[in-house]
C-alpha positions in Angstrom: -2.3 -1.8 23.6 0.4 -3.1 21.1 3.0 -5.6 22.1 5.7 -3.2 23.2 3.3 -1.6 25.8 2.5 -5.3 27.1 6.1 -5.9 27.5 7.0 -2.8 29.0 4.3 -3.4 31.7 5.7 -6.8 32.1 9.5 -5.9 32.2 9.7 -2.3 33.2 13.4 -2.2 34.1 14.5 -3.5 30.4 16.3 -1.2 28.3 16.5 -2.0 24.4 20.1 -2.5 23.5 21.4 -0.8 20.4 21.5 -3.8 18.2 17.9 -4.1 18.5 17.1 -0.5 17.0 19.9 -1.2 14.3 17.8 -4.6 13.2 14.8 -2.3 12.7 16.7 0.4 10.7 18.3 -2.4 8.4 14.9 -3.8 7.6 14.0 -0.7 5.8 17.2 -0.5 3.7 16.8 -2.2 0.2 18.8 -5.4 -0.4 18.9 -5.2 -4.3 21.6 -5.5 -6.6 21.6 -2.5 -9.1 23.1 -3.1 -12.5 24.1 -0.9 -15.3 21.9 -2.0 -18.3 18.4 -1.0 -18.4 15.6 -3.2 -17.4 12.9 -3.9 -20.0 9.5 -3.1 -18.8 6.7 -4.7 -21.2 3.0 -5.0 -21.1 1.7 -8.8 -22.1 -1.6 -10.7 -21.9 -1.0 -14.4 -20.7 -4.0 -16.5 -20.6 -6.4 -13.6 -21.1 -4.9 -11.7 -18.1 -3.0 -8.6 -18.3 0.7 -8.6 -16.9 3.5 -6.4 -16.6 6.7 -8.2 -17.2 10.2 -6.8 -16.6 13.0 -8.7 -18.0 16.8 -7.8 -18.3 17.6 -8.2 -14.7 20.7 -10.3 -13.9 20.7 -10.2 -10.3 20.7 -13.4 -7.8 17.7 -15.3 -6.7 17.7 -13.5 -3.4 17.8 -10.0 -5.3 15.0 -11.1 -7.8 12.9 -12.0 -4.5 13.5 -8.6 -2.9 12.6 -6.7 -6.0 9.5 -8.8 -6.8 8.5 -8.3 -3.1 9.1 -4.6 -3.4 7.3 -4.1 -6.7 4.1 -6.0 -5.4 4.0 -3.9 -2.2 4.2 -0.4 -4.2 1.9 -1.6 -6.9 -0.8 -3.3 -4.7 -0.9 -6.3 -6.6 0.4 -10.0 -6.9 3.2 -11.0 -8.9 5.9 -13.4 -9.2 9.5 -14.3 -10.8 10.7 -17.0 -13.0 13.0 -17.8 -15.5 14.7 -14.5 -15.1 11.3 -12.5 -15.3 9.6 -10.4 -13.0 5.8 -10.8 -13.6 3.5 -8.1 -11.9 -0.6 -8.6 -12.3 -2.0 -5.7 -14.0 -0.7 -2.9 -16.2 1.3 -1.0 -13.8 4.5 -0.1 -16.3 4.3 3.8 -15.5 4.4 3.2 -11.7 6.8 0.5 -11.9 9.0 2.5 -14.1 9.1 5.5 -12.0 9.7 3.3 -8.9 12.6 1.6 -10.8 14.1 5.1 -11.6 13.8 6.3 -7.7 15.7 3.4 -6.8 18.6 3.8 -9.3 17.8 1.4 -12.1 17.3 2.7 -16.0 14.4 1.4 -17.8 13.1 1.1 -21.1 9.4 0.8 -22.3 8.9 -1.9 -24.6 5.7 -1.8 -26.9 3.0 0.7 -27.0 
């Protein structure tokens, strides 16, 4: 039994308002600034570990955070952003470039 079912048992007369439903729908939309210039997607080894680096994004800190979180979730790996770079663990260039193109970014592959 999940939380919604438990709440329905406790408050059977309660009807959720339309604003509650709108909040759930807004959570699924992306809050990322799209830019015209292409993002550069490259492969690097840092401290012996393989990383995919995305550079060239000029969004706000909130946009970096949202885009990093989305890429981590889709790739199923860890990552971070600092110094205007998004760092995703592992070599996920093909997957990341495909995902960025679906969102609406243009990308360029740097290196091999």
